Phi, psi and omega in degrees: 000142183237148171266125180265125177274329180250185175055052175077001177066188178092195182264157172221129181229121173250146178206162171241155176216185182295347177272347183300128180091353178235285179276338182229170180306134184302326181279351178120183179228173179244151182241303185259131176199109182304320184295332179265006179073021182260006178271109182272354179080192183270161180265010181092350180255011182086004177253156181265136179275123178250122176241105184290354172294343178268003181298142180219158179285143176288159181303326181292347176284341181259333185210120181295351177286343179273148174246128185237142175292138180268148179294137176292159184306322181291353176256018178265115178267140180273346179265155176280138175246103185267007175276160176086188182290137179227172180286153174284144180291000000 
């Protein structure tokens, strides 16, 4: 997870899961982004609330002219996350 100083500030989280490359974009998806309204904030206990229903494909999944940050290895999940935006069949 990264803290953004520019581009509306807030957190940014990129991840891969077991759906990457099949049901979702192979390089992964993004979850938190203040500029897109997907930052739900903290739950009052000092922890961040993650709602995978807000997961979305990066811009580079739609147009090769875009360059997108890839999820670091520690953000690769072995389970499928079927919430959020997925590829069309």
